[in-house]
Backbone as CSV, one residue per row, in Angstrom:
resi,resn,N_x,N_y,N_z,CA_x,CA_y,CA_z,C_x,C_y,C_z
1,MET,87.548,107.513,80.412,87.028,106.178,80.637,85.973,105.857,79.579
2,ASN,86.040,104.633,79.066,85.086,104.126,78.079,85.143,104.841,76.733
3,GLU,86.189,105.652,76.513,86.309,106.311,75.216,86.608,105.252,74.148
4,PRO,86.093,105.460,72.939,86.350,104.484,71.873,87.837,104.215,71.659
5,GLU,88.676,105.244,71.756,90.114,105.016,71.545,90.729,104.191,72.679
6,THR,90.207,104.336,73.891,90.692,103.521,75.012,90.302,102.064,74.800
7,ILE,89.071,101.828,74.417,88.605,100.462,74.157,89.426,99.843,73.038
8,ARG,89.631,100.579,71.965,90.413,100.074,70.831,91.845,99.752,71.254
9,GLU,92.473,100.653,72.007,93.849,100.422,72.452,93.942,99.162,73.304
10,ILE,92.991,98.984,74.206,93.006,97.801,75.071,92.846,96.529,74.238
11,LEU,91.868,96.511,73.356,91.608,95.309,72.563,92.757,94.971,71.617
12,GLU,93.414,95.990,71.075,94.495,95.750,70.118,95.829,95.425,70.768
13,ASN,96.061,95.890,71.997,97.383,95.740,72.607,97.435,94.759,73.768
14,THR,96.336,94.110,74.035,96.299,93.124,75.110,96.555,91.741,74.550
15,LYS,97.403,91.001,75.244,97.665,89.606,74.881,97.274,88.682,76.037
16,THR,97.545,89.115,77.278,97.292,88.294,78.457,96.326,89.009,79.389
17,ILE,95.247,88.304,79.734,94.185,88.873,80.561,94.060,88.076,81.854
18,ALA,94.269,88.739,82.978,93.963,88.135,84.272,92.479,88.376,84.524
19,VAL,91.719,87.306,84.706,90.278,87.420,84.897,89.953,87.147,86.359
20,ILE,89.596,88.200,87.076,89.280,88.082,88.488,87.825,87.654,88.624
21,GLY,87.628,86.537,89.307,86.293,85.985,89.465,85.921,85.006,88.369
22,LEU,86.915,84.514,87.632,86.642,83.544,86.565,86.193,82.228,87.190
23,SER,84.980,81.835,86.887,84.395,80.612,87.422,84.772,79.409,86.575
24,ASP,84.852,78.245,87.218,85.079,77.005,86.471,83.753,76.358,86.062
25,LYS,82.659,77.072,86.255,81.330,76.586,85.879,80.969,77.131,84.492
26,PRO,80.796,76.227,83.509,80.525,76.667,82.132,79.293,77.545,81.970
27,GLU,78.343,77.456,82.888,77.124,78.258,82.744,77.300,79.709,83.181
28,ARG,78.423,80.040,83.782,78.670,81.411,84.271,79.182,82.300,83.138
29,ALA,78.795,83.569,83.177,79.218,84.528,82.145,80.734,84.644,82.082
30,SER,81.384,84.642,83.231,82.848,84.785,83.242,83.512,83.662,82.462
31,TYR,82.975,82.466,82.569,83.531,81.309,81.859,83.321,81.455,80.346
32,GLY,82.086,81.751,79.959,81.777,81.857,78.531,82.547,82.975,77.841
33,VAL,82.598,84.131,78.457,83.329,85.259,77.886,84.816,84.929,77.781
34,SER,85.376,84.393,78.861,86.813,84.091,78.873,87.162,82.982,77.888
35,LYS,86.297,81.977,77.776,86.552,80.888,76.819,86.586,81.431,75.392
36,PHE,85.637,82.289,75.067,85.607,82.852,73.720,86.834,83.723,73.461
37,MET,87.211,84.534,74.440,88.409,85.373,74.278,89.643,84.488,74.081
38,GLN,89.718,83.410,74.845,90.841,82.467,74.719,90.868,81.856,73.319
39,GLN,89.713,81.493,72.793,89.633,80.905,71.460,90.064,81.885,70.373
40,GLN,89.996,83.176,70.678,90.404,84.196,69.717,91.868,84.593,69.868
41,GLY,92.589,83.893,70.746,94.027,84.117,70.839,94.524,84.839,72.071
42,TYR,93.623,85.304,72.917,94.063,85.939,74.159,94.454,84.852,75.159
43,ARG,95.477,85.101,75.939,95.843,84.176,77.021,95.069,84.590,78.250
44,ILE,94.395,83.635,78.865,93.564,83.878,80.036,94.286,83.359,81.280
45,VAL,94.361,84.202,82.307,94.953,83.833,83.590,93.840,83.924,84.637
46,PRO,93.304,82.768,85.065,92.209,82.781,86.043,92.669,83.215,87.433
47,VAL,91.879,84.076,88.060,92.126,84.481,89.451,90.846,84.170,90.227
48,ASN,90.899,83.072,90.986,89.756,82.626,91.767,90.253,81.656,92.829
49,PRO,90.190,82.033,94.101,90.706,81.160,95.163,89.924,79.860,95.323
50,GLN,88.762,79.766,94.695,87.940,78.554,94.797,88.228,77.545,93.692
51,ALA,89.091,77.889,92.744,89.362,77.004,91.600,90.835,76.621,91.571
52,THR,91.114,75.455,91.009,92.510,75.051,90.822,92.949,75.292,89.383
53,SER,92.017,75.140,88.452,92.304,75.469,87.064,90.985,75.776,86.356
54,VAL,91.099,76.605,85.329,89.936,76.970,84.520,90.427,77.126,83.086
55,LEU,89.694,76.573,82.147,90.023,76.681,80.728,91.438,76.182,80.419
56,GLY,91.872,75.167,81.160,93.188,74.585,80.919,94.343,75.389,81.475
57,GLU,94.050,76.417,82.225,95.085,77.264,82.825,95.020,77.134,84.344
58,PRO,96.175,77.173,85.022,96.138,77.143,86.484,95.456,78.398,87.019
59,ALA,94.681,78.219,88.069,94.015,79.356,88.703,94.843,79.813,89.898
60,TYR,94.799,81.106,90.153,95.556,81.710,91.246,94.593,82.313,92.255
61,SER,95.011,82.315,93.512,94.162,82.829,94.588,94.059,84.340,94.581
62,THR,95.132,85.006,94.160,95.158,86.474,94.168,95.753,86.993,92.871
63,LEU,95.500,88.255,92.597,96.096,88.886,91.429,97.615,88.926,91.562
64,GLU,98.093,89.203,92.753,99.544,89.244,92.949,100.188,87.891,92.661
65,GLU,99.557,86.822,93.099,100.076,85.479,92.826,100.103,85.211,91.315
66,ALA,99.045,85.594,90.620,98.982,85.416,89.170,100.059,86.246,88.477
67,PHE,100.238,87.467,88.922,101.234,88.382,88.350,102.641,87.802,88.512
68,THR,102.947,87.339,89.710,104.271,86.783,89.996,104.509,85.510,89.190
69,ALA,103.534,84.623,89.159,103.680,83.349,88.443,103.837,83.541,86.937
70,ASN,103.363,84.658,86.438,103.441,84.939,84.998,104.488,85.998,84.682
71,ASP,105.462,86.140,85.573,106.582,87.078,85.385,106.122,88.490,85.045
72,GLY,105.004,88.902,85.616,104.514,90.254,85.388,103.900,90.470,84.015
73,GLN,103.717,89.399,83.276,103.193,89.514,81.913,101.668,89.479,81.899
74,ILE,101.061,90.456,82.529,99.606,90.623,82.486,99.341,92.011,81.920
75,ASP,98.620,92.037,80.810,98.339,93.293,80.113,97.053,93.959,80.581
76,LEU,96.132,93.136,81.075,94.797,93.624,81.408,94.226,92.810,82.555
77,VAL,93.542,93.485,83.461,92.766,92.817,84.500,91.299,93.005,84.138
78,ASN,90.590,91.890,83.963,89.170,91.893,83.636,88.420,91.417,84.877
79,VAL,87.463,92.218,85.356,86.836,91.967,86.644,85.398,91.479,86.506
80,PHE,85.154,90.273,87.029,83.827,89.679,87.143,83.502,89.500,88.629
81,ARG,83.637,90.545,89.415,83.323,90.511,90.845,82.341,91.629,91.138
82,ALA,81.692,91.543,92.270,80.753,92.585,92.681,81.489,93.914,92.843
83,SER,80.783,94.978,92.588,81.365,96.325,92.632,82.039,96.642,93.960
84,MET,81.550,96.084,95.057,82.138,96.372,96.363,83.585,95.888,96.483
85,PHE,84.009,94.970,95.611,85.380,94.459,95.645,86.343,95.269,94.775
86,VAL,85.809,96.172,93.983,86.623,96.921,93.025,87.725,97.759,93.689
87,PRO,87.479,98.479,94.782,88.570,99.285,95.354,89.823,98.476,95.693
88,GLU,89.670,97.304,96.282,90.849,96.490,96.607,91.531,95.969,95.352
89,ILE,90.739,95.625,94.345,91.313,95.166,93.073,92.102,96.304,92.431
90,VAL,91.540,97.502,92.422,92.232,98.654,91.833,93.536,98.938,92.570
91,LYS,93.522,98.838,93.881,94.762,99.042,94.637,95.831,98.048,94.208
92,ASP,95.441,96.791,93.982,96.400,95.775,93.515,96.892,96.091,92.101
93,VAL,95.978,96.476,91.226,96.354,96.818,89.847,97.357,97.971,89.851
94,MET,97.106,98.976,90.676,98.001,100.131,90.751,99.364,99.720,91.326
95,ARG,99.367,98.942,92.398,100.614,98.522,93.046,101.460,97.674,92.106
96,LEU,100.807,96.814,91.331,101.518,95.927,90.407,101.826,96.610,89.072
97,LYS,101.293,97.808,88.907,101.517,98.599,87.684,101.030,97.877,86.417
98,ILE,99.864,97.280,86.526,99.223,96.655,85.363,98.548,97.785,84.589
99,PRO,98.793,97.888,83.282,98.392,99.095,82.545,96.918,99.248,82.171
100,ARG,96.134,98.169,82.294,94.757,98.251,81.818,93.811,97.527,82.780
101,LEU,92.595,98.078,82.894,91.573,97.520,83.785,90.231,97.565,83.080
102,TRP,89.539,96.421,83.085,88.223,96.338,82.460,87.248,95.819,83.495
103,LEU,86.203,96.605,83.785,85.152,96.199,84.708,83.946,95.791,83.872
104,GLN,83.563,94.541,83.973,82.499,93.978,83.143,81.151,94.660,83.397
105,GLU,80.197,94.363,82.547,78.852,94.927,82.689,78.335,94.732,84.103
106,GLY,77.814,95.791,84.670,77.257,95.736,86.011,78.282,95.941,87.114
107,VAL,79.554,96.003,86.762,80.616,96.227,87.747,81.020,97.694,87.646
108,CYS,80.656,98.465,88.672,80.884,99.906,88.642,81.408,100.392,89.990
109,HIS,82.414,101.239,89.935,82.884,101.929,91.141,83.624,103.180,90.654
110,GLU,82.880,104.281,90.562,83.420,105.522,90.001,84.693,105.979,90.717
111,GLU,84.675,105.969,92.040,85.823,106.462,92.789,87.077,105.634,92.507
112,ALA,86.967,104.311,92.596,88.128,103.449,92.367,88.601,103.534,90.907
113,ALA,87.671,103.624,89.981,88.050,103.777,88.574,88.812,105.093,88.388
114,GLY,88.394,106.124,89.101,89.101,107.406,89.061,90.519,107.304,89.600
115,TRP,90.704,106.531,90.673,92.065,106.326,91.204,92.947,105.702,90.132
116,ALA,92.391,104.679,89.462,93.161,103.969,88.440,93.534,104.908,87.296
117,GLU,92.569,105.677,86.821,92.858,106.615,85.729,93.900,107.641,86.152
118,HIS,93.788,108.136,87.366,94.759,109.115,87.875,96.171,108.510,87.920
119,ALA,96.247,107.200,88.115,97.540,106.503,88.147,98.036,106.143,86.747
120,GLY,97.299,106.544,85.712,97.725,106.290,84.338,97.247,104.972,83.758
121,ILE,96.329,104.300,84.446,95.787,103.030,83.968,94.613,103.313,83.043
122,LYS,94.560,102.620,81.921,93.432,102.754,81.008,92.281,101.933,81.579
123,VAL,91.102,102.555,81.689,89.966,101.930,82.366,88.739,101.902,81.465
124,VAL,88.073,100.744,81.467,86.750,100.608,80.866,85.856,100.061,81.975
125,MET,84.672,100.641,82.119,83.784,100.253,83.216,82.374,99.992,82.703
126,ASP,81.750,98.946,83.246,80.360,98.610,82.972,80.127,98.283,81.497
127,ARG,81.082,97.543,80.926,80.965,97.111,79.531,81.453,95.678,79.431
128,CYS,80.946,94.951,78.453,81.367,93.570,78.221,82.491,93.538,77.195
129,ILE,83.635,92.999,77.590,84.785,92.941,76.689,84.478,92.104,75.449
130,LEU,83.699,91.054,75.602,83.351,90.215,74.463,82.487,90.993,73.467
131,LYS,81.490,91.694,73.955,80.629,92.474,73.058,81.433,93.555,72.339
132,ASP,82.331,94.222,73.072,83.144,95.268,72.431,84.115,94.667,71.434
133,ARG,84.676,93.507,71.748,85.621,92.868,70.816,84.894,92.424,69.556
134,MET,83.697,91.885,69.724,82.925,91.471,68.546,82.519,92.676,67.706
135,ALA,82.155,93.782,68.365,81.783,94.994,67.641,82.964,95.545,66.849
136,ALA,84.181,95.346,67.385,85.383,95.841,66.708,85.814,94.904,65.581
137,GLY,85.273,93.700,65.545,85.648,92.714,64.533,86.857,91.915,64.981
138,TRP,86.868,90.651,64.623,88.008,89.781,64.972,89.001,89.788,63.838
139,ARG,90.282,89.738,64.200,91.328,89.705,63.163,91.953,88.350,63.104
């Protein structure tokens, strides 16, 4: 977890990111990070039952709904939810066989992250995807 090669693999091989907890409020970190990632060419799939659309994309109530609506074309789940919600999110990621999971800064759950890694999912925890992408340079 959090190994440089894992971070590099995720950033280089991800095209579509389901963002759990993506807010439609521009002042929220989830919005700013996702907007910037979208501007750099990543496709953002909002997962938030309180929103109908975010960043010009339809929002979905659940990860499963987003996965189904996008024909399973989700490369990464990026989590902007409190750590207490991580175990249920990880169970969904494992069940749907999504290959990558990113828990944003401040989002930590060692046990659930361990389940994901044991299932063969590449995991990054307690790091900002935007900061890591900028550190790696944009192509």
